[in-house]
C-alpha positions in Angstrom: -71.7 -139.7 238.5 -74.0 -137.1 240.0 -71.1 -135.7 242.0 -69.0 -135.2 238.9 -72.0 -133.5 237.1 -72.4 -131.2 240.1 -68.7 -130.3 240.0 -68.9 -129.6 236.3 -72.0 -127.4 236.6 -70.4 -125.5 239.5 -67.3 -125.0 237.5 -69.3 -123.7 234.5 -71.3 -121.4 236.8 -68.1 -120.1 238.3 -66.7 -119.4 234.8 -69.8 -117.5 233.9 -69.7 -115.4 237.1 -66.0 -114.7 236.6 -66.7 -113.6 233.0 -69.5 -111.3 234.2 -67.2 -109.8 236.8 -64.5 -109.2 234.2 -67.1 -107.4 232.0 -68.1 -105.2 234.9 -64.5 -104.4 235.9 -63.4 -103.5 232.4 -66.6 -101.5 231.7 -65.7 -99.1 234.5 -62.9 -97.7 232.3 -65.0 -97.5 229.1 -67.8 -95.3 227.9 -71.3 -96.3 229.0 -73.3 -99.0 227.2 -75.8 -101.8 227.7 -74.9 -104.6 230.2 -73.1 -107.4 228.3 -74.0 -111.0 228.7 -71.3 -113.7 229.4 -69.7 -115.1 226.3 -71.8 -113.3 223.7 -71.5 -109.7 225.1 -74.0 -107.4 223.5 -74.5 -109.4 220.3 -78.0 -110.3 221.4 -78.8 -106.7 222.2 -77.9 -105.6 218.6 -79.4 -108.8 217.1 -76.0 -110.0 216.0 -75.6 -107.0 213.6 -74.2 -103.5 214.0 -77.1 -101.8 212.2 -76.7 -98.1 212.0 -80.3 -97.5 213.0 -80.0 -99.8 216.1 -76.8 -97.9 217.1 -78.7 -94.5 216.8 -81.5 -95.9 219.0 -79.0 -97.1 221.7 -77.2 -93.7 221.5 -80.4 -92.0 222.8 -80.0 -94.0 226.0 -76.2 -94.3 226.4 -74.9 -91.2 224.6 -73.1 -90.6 221.3 -70.0 -92.4 222.6 -70.8 -95.8 223.9 -69.4 -99.3 224.4 -70.8 -102.5 222.9 -69.2 -106.0 223.4 -68.8 -108.3 220.4 -68.3 -111.5 222.4 -65.3 -110.8 224.5 -64.2 -107.7 222.6 -65.3 -104.2 223.5 -66.2 -101.8 220.6 -66.4 -98.1 221.0 -69.3 -96.8 218.9 -69.3 -93.1 217.8 -72.7 -91.5 216.8 -73.5 -88.0 215.6 -71.4 -85.7 213.5 -69.3 -84.1 216.2 -68.2 -87.4 217.8 -67.4 -88.9 214.4 -65.5 -85.8 213.3 -63.5 -85.5 216.5 -62.2 -89.0 215.9 -61.9 -89.1 212.1 -60.5 -85.6 211.6 -59.2 -84.1 214.8 -57.6 -87.4 215.9 -57.2 -88.9 212.4 -53.7 -90.4 212.9 -54.6 -91.9 216.3 -57.5 -93.9 214.7 -55.9 -94.8 211.4 -55.3 -98.5 211.9 -57.6 -101.4 211.0 -58.2 -104.1 213.6 -56.8 -107.5 212.6 -60.2 -109.3 213.1 -60.6 -113.0 212.2 -62.5 -112.2 209.0 -60.1 -109.4 207.9 -57.3 -111.8 208.4 -59.0 -114.4 206.3 -59.9 -111.8 203.7 -56.5 -110.2 203.2 -54.0 -111.5 205.8 -52.8 -107.9 206.3 -52.0 -107.4 202.6 -53.4 -104.8 200.1 -54.9 -101.5 201.1 -58.3 -101.8 202.7 -57.4 -103.7 205.9 -53.6 -103.5 206.0 -51.7 -101.3 208.4 -48.3 -99.6 208.9 -45.6 -99.7 206.3 -47.6 -102.0 204.0 -50.7 -99.8 204.0 -48.7 -96.6 203.4 -46.8 -98.1 200.4 -49.8 -99.7 198.8 -52.1 -96.8 199.3 -49.5 -94.4 197.9 -49.2 -96.6 194.9 -52.9 -96.8 194.5 -53.4 -93.1 194.5 -50.6 -92.5 192.0 -51.8 -95.2 189.7 -55.4 -93.8 189.7 -54.0 -90.5 188.6 -51.7 -92.1 186.0 -54.8 -93.9 184.6 -56.6 -90.6 184.2 -58.6 -90.1 187.4 -59.8 -86.5 187.3 -59.0 -86.2 183.6 -60.8 -87.0 180.4 -59.2 -90.5 180.0 -61.0 -92.3 182.8 -64.2 -90.2 182.3 -64.3 -91.4 178.8 -64.4 -95.0 180.0 -67.3 -94.2 182.4 -69.2 -92.5 179.6 -68.7 -95.6 177.4 -70.1 -97.9 180.0 -73.0 -95.6 180.7 -73.9 -95.6 177.0 -73.7 -99.4 176.9 -76.0 -99.6 179.9 -78.5 -97.2 178.2 -78.4 -99.3 175.0 -79.0 -102.5 177.1 -82.0 -101.0 178.8 -83.3 -99.7 175.4 -83.4 -103.3 174.2 -85.9 -104.2 177.0 -88.5 -101.9 175.4 -90.0 -100.9 178.7 -90.3 -104.3 180.2 -89.9 -104.6 184.0 -86.4 -105.3 185.2 -84.4 -105.6 188.5 -81.7 -103.0 187.8 -79.2 -104.5 190.3 -77.4 -106.8 187.9 -77.1 -104.4 184.9 -76.0 -101.6 187.2 -73.4 -103.7 188.9 -72.1 -105.1 185.6 -71.6 -101.6 184.2 -69.9 -100.2 187.3 -67.7 -103.3 187.6 -66.6 -103.0 184.0 -65.1 -99.5 184.8 -63.0 -101.2 187.4 -62.1 -104.2 185.2 -61.0 -101.9 182.4 -58.9 -99.9 184.8 -57.4 -102.9 186.6 -57.1 -105.6 183.9 -57.1 -103.5 180.7 -60.3 -104.9 179.2 -64.0 -105.1 180.0 -66.5 -108.0 179.7 -69.8 -108.4 177.8 -72.6 -107.9 180.3 -73.8 -111.5 179.8 -70.4 -113.1 180.1 -70.7 -116.2 182.4 -67.3 -115.7 184.0 -68.0 -112.0 184.6 -71.3 -112.9 186.2 -69.6 -115.3 188.5 -67.1 -112.5 189.3 -70.0 -110.2 190.2 -71.6 -112.8 192.4 -68.4 -113.5 194.3 -67.7 -109.8 194.7 -71.2 -109.3 196.2 -70.8 -112.2 198.6 -67.4 -111.3 199.9 -68.0 -107.5 200.2 -71.2 -107.9 202.2 -70.3 -110.8 204.5 -68.6 -108.7 207.2 -71.7 -106.7 208.1 -74.1 -109.6 208.3 -75.1 -111.6 211.3 -72.9 -114.4 210.1 -69.9 -112.0 209.8 -70.3 -110.8 213.4 -70.6 -114.4 214.6 -67.4 -115.3 212.6 -65.4 -112.5 214.2 -66.8 -113.4 217.7 -66.3 -117.2 217.4 -63.9 -117.9 214.5 -62.7 -121.3 215.8 -66.3 -122.5 215.7 -67.7 -120.7 212.6 -64.7 -121.9 210.5 -65.9 -125.5 211.1 -69.7 -125.2 211.0 -71.8 -125.2 207.9 -73.4 -121.9 206.9 -73.1 -118.9 204.6 -69.5 -118.3 205.8 -68.4 -121.5 203.9 -69.9 -120.1 200.7 -68.2 -116.8 201.2 -64.8 -118.6 201.6 -65.4 -120.3 198.3 -66.2 -117.0 196.6 -63.1 -115.5 198.1 -61.0 -118.3 196.6 -62.7 -117.8 193.2 -61.7 -114.1 193.4 -58.1 -114.9 194.2 -58.0 -117.5 191.4 -59.5 -115.1 188.9 -57.2 -112.3 189.8 -54.1 -114.5 189.6 -55.0 -115.6 186.1 -55.1 -112.0 185.0 -51.7 -111.4 186.6 -50.2 -114.4 184.9 -51.7 -113.3 181.5 -50.0 -109.9 181.9 -46.7 -111.5 182.9 -46.8 -113.8 179.8 -47.9 -111.0 177.5 -46.1 -107.8 178.6 -47.2 -104.6 177.1 -45.0 -101.6 176.3 -46.2 -98.7 178.3 -48.3 -99.5 181.3 -52.0 -99.6 180.5 -53.7 -100.8 183.7 -53.1 -101.4 187.4 -51.4 -104.8 186.9 -49.0 -103.2 184.4 -48.1 -100.4 186.8 -47.7 -102.8 189.7 -45.5 -105.3 187.9 -43.3 -102.4 186.9 -43.1 -101.3 190.5 -42.1 -104.9 191.6 -39.3 -104.8 189.1 -38.1 -101.3 190.2 -38.1 -102.2 193.9 -36.8 -105.8 193.7 -33.5 -104.9 195.5 -35.2 -102.7 198.2 -35.5 -104.7 201.4 -38.2 -102.4 202.7 -40.4 -102.9 199.6 -43.8 -104.5 200.1 -44.4 -104.8 196.3 -44.9 -108.5 195.5 -47.5 -110.8 194.0 -49.3 -111.3 197.2 -50.0 -107.6 197.7 -50.7 -107.2 194.0 -53.5 -109.8 194.2 -55.0 -108.2 197.3 -54.8 -104.7 195.8 -56.7 -105.9 192.8 -59.4 -107.5 195.0 -59.6 -104.4 197.1 -60.0 -102.2 194.0 -62.7 -104.5 192.7 -64.7 -104.7 195.9 -64.4 -101.0 196.9 -65.0 -99.8 193.3 -68.1 -101.8 192.7 -70.3 -102.3 195.8 -71.0 -98.8 197.1 -71.5 -97.2 193.7 -73.9 -99.9 192.6 -75.8 -99.7 195.8 -76.2 -96.0 195.6 -77.4 -96.2 192.0 -80.0 -98.8 193.0 -81.3 -96.4 195.7 -81.2 -93.6 193.2 -83.6 -95.2 190.7 -85.9 -96.3 193.6 -86.1 -92.8 194.9 -87.0 -91.5 191.4 -90.0 -93.8 191.1 -91.2 -92.9 194.6 -90.8 -89.1 193.9 -91.8 -88.7 190.2 -92.0 -84.9 190.7 -88.3 -84.9 191.6 -87.5 -87.1 188.7 -89.4 -84.7 186.4 -87.5 -81.7 187.7 -84.1 -83.5 187.2 -85.1 -84.3 183.6 -86.2 -80.8 182.8 -82.9 -79.4 184.2 -81.0 -81.9 182.0 -82.9 -81.0 178.9 -82.3 -77.3 179.6 -78.7 -77.3 180.6 -77.0 -80.1 178.6 -76.8 -79.7 174.9 -74.0 -82.2 174.1 -74.7 -85.8 173.3 -72.4 -87.0 176.1 -72.7 -85.9 179.7 -69.5 -84.8 181.4 -68.7 -84.6 185.1 -68.0 -80.9 184.6 -71.7 -80.4 183.8 -72.6 -80.8 187.5 -71.7 -77.1 188.0 -74.7 -76.2 185.8 -76.9 -79.0 187.0 -77.4 -77.6 190.5 -80.6 -79.4 191.4 -79.5 -82.7 189.9 -76.3 -82.5 191.9 -78.3 -81.9 195.0 -80.5 -84.9 194.4 -77.5 -87.2 194.0 -76.1 -85.9 197.3 -79.4 -86.3 199.1 -79.7 -89.9 197.9 -76.2 -90.5 199.4 -77.2 -88.8 202.7 -80.5 -90.6 203.1 -79.2 -94.1 202.1 -75.6 -94.1 203.0 -74.1 -97.0 201.2 -71.5 -97.8 203.8 -73.3 -96.6 206.9 -70.8 -97.7 209.6 -67.7 -97.6 207.4 -65.1 -100.3 208.2 -63.9 -100.4 211.9 -60.7 -98.7 212.9 -58.3 -99.5 215.8 -56.8 -97.0 218.2 -53.1 -96.6 217.5 -52.3 -95.1 220.9 -54.1 -94.0 224.0 -56.5 -91.2 223.0 -59.3 -89.0 224.3 -62.5 -88.2 222.4 -65.0 -85.8 224.0 -63.6 -86.6 227.4 -63.6 -90.4 227.1 -60.3 -92.1 227.4 -59.8 -94.8 224.7 -57.0 -97.3 225.2 -54.5 -98.3 222.5 -55.7 -101.3 220.5 -59.5 -100.6 221.1 -61.7 -101.1 218.1 -63.8 -98.1 217.0 -67.0 -98.1 215.0 -68.0 -94.9 213.2 -71.7 -94.5 212.5 -71.4 -92.3 209.4 -75.2 -92.5 208.8 -75.8 -90.9 212.2 -73.9 -87.8 211.0 -76.2 -87.7 208.0 -79.2 -87.6 210.3 -77.8 -85.1 212.9 -80.5 -82.5 213.5 -77.8 -80.0 214.5 -76.5 -80.0 210.9 -79.5 -80.7 208.6 -82.6 -78.6 208.1 -84.7 -81.7 207.3 -82.7 -84.7 208.5 -85.6 -87.2 208.4 -87.0 -86.3 205.0 -85.8 -86.9 201.5 -85.5 -83.4 200.1 -82.8 -82.0 197.8 -83.1 -78.6 199.5 -80.7 -80.0 202.1 -78.1 -79.2 199.5 -79.5 -76.1 198.0 -79.3 -72.5 199.2 -82.1 -69.9 199.0 -81.2 -69.1 195.4 -81.4 -72.8 194.3 -77.6 -73.1 194.1 -75.8 -76.2 195.3 -74.3 -75.9 198.8 -72.0 -78.4 200.6 -72.4 -79.5 204.2 -69.5 -80.5 206.5 -71.6 -83.3 208.0 -71.8 -85.1 204.7 -69.4 -88.0 205.1 -70.3 -90.9 202.7 -66.7 -91.5 201.9 -65.5 -91.3 205.5 -62.7 -88.8 206.4 -59.2 -88.4 207.7 -56.3 -90.8 206.9 -58.5 -93.6 205.7 -60.8 -91.6 203.5 -62.0 -93.6 200.5 -59.2 -93.7 198.0 -61.7 -93.9 195.1 -63.9 -90.9 196.2 -63.3 -89.0 193.0 -63.9 -92.0 190.8 -67.2 -92.8 192.7 -68.4 -89.2 192.4 -67.8 -89.2 188.7 -69.5 -92.6 188.1 -72.5 -91.6 190.2 -73.0 -88.4 188.3 -72.5 -89.8 184.8 -74.5 -93.0 185.3 -77.4 -91.2 187.0 -77.7 -88.4 184.5 -77.3 -90.6 181.5 -80.1 -92.9 182.7 -82.5 -90.0 183.6 -81.8 -88.3 180.3 -82.7 -91.4 178.4 -85.6 -92.9 180.5 -88.4 -92.1 182.8 -88.6 -94.7 185.5 -91.9 -96.0 186.9 -93.2 -98.9 189.0 -94.6 -101.8 187.0 -98.3 -101.8 186.4 -100.2 -102.9 189.6 -97.3 -102.2 191.9 -98.2 -99.4 194.4 -95.8 -99.9 197.3 -92.1 -100.0 197.7 -90.1 -101.5 200.6 -87.6 -98.8 201.7 -86.3 -100.5 204.9 -83.2 -101.8 203.2 -81.0 -104.8 203.8 -78.1 -104.3 206.1 -74.8 -106.1 205.3 -71.5 -104.3 205.0 -73.4 -102.0 202.6 -77.0 -100.9 203.0 -78.9 -102.2 200.0 -82.5 -101.9 198.9 -84.7 -105.0 198.8 -84.9 -106.5 195.3 -87.4 -104.5 193.2 -88.5 -104.1 189.6 -89.0 -101.0 187.6 -89.9 -100.1 184.1 -87.6 -97.8 182.1 -89.8 -95.8 179.5 -87.8 -94.3 176.7 -88.1 -90.5 176.6 
């Protein structure tokens, strides 16, 4: 028996040594990085999470282009504006694929827009962009819906009469209702139970990828799929989203409208138009995933940014006061329009500075190298997974006057006029730039200005400190907090 145990231990040790040698051999052809451990790679080094701040710390040792191992899989991590830009913009087509990771496969099975590739991605994205335009993106039609939700949010907060609230739920409900109206043709009451379950499921699925559990799932899917843990709850939430969306699709099929009014209408028309085209990817499976993609992408980052926005206003009351004075002086109409940003130079700068300091999607979603490429002298093999640390571009001292300080002057010139900065990349760049960038910009501006025009935000009595470290998942959220909205 001892002899058998000894053989098994020797075999195990031999496998570990073999794995270590494999890491070392492969690493010779990759950018530098911390030494990986057998089986888990560098997951221990990064505490099982690709946190943007951890990646920036490692970059000080290994450079702005480095290699980390997620289990058996090497990841090339790009830090700093120049490295990120060279890959996202100069080599955009070469880095335009999504990796088919275990969680991405579970989430979409290569359907929809966010994590699909090739012909499917091109057709679905082209449809998404056209439909957004048809529904009024960049025009008064969609802006009117955003203004209506902003007003409903203001009225809800009015009803609290200054009592402390955690703004996450009401912000998320309001932002989500813009997407539901656009996708399904109707919105929900803010206290609707089904809607609240939809919000909870959206939050769970959208943030799972970036958590410790998400990284473990991708490294060891065969094990994590069977073990108890948060991943099981996320799978249940994903099934709820699919069921909810399919009910909406069935309702549209059973009650056809005349002219298309929402995403489902436009998509069902597209299925009918292309039914005889063998190259078409328009079908119910892709429709369901496109709707889930719209909902997740259109809700999470905008809600998170607005949470940070209100938190920054209570921390910097002088900046809040300056925004409100500019709103009072420059906006005379009852409803705020996106066009007003051209006159609200300081307010516009504040919104951009919030996005810079607390990038909602700090590491974007990973890409995959389409063909052998070179970035700043490093050869990257076809099929390699790339991680873009967008937050590091927002802290790059070569491109920002005050990279470590929250100051709207990062976006203002000497005359106090708004100025853009090429290193500002909250929506990524290149072929995979956020499809809903214009929608998100419009929402952020109208929701933020509507709230600041109606209320002054303060910490509840007795609260003197605020936790600004944030919670890292797929998005970078603030810790739960409460504020008081005092009617102006």
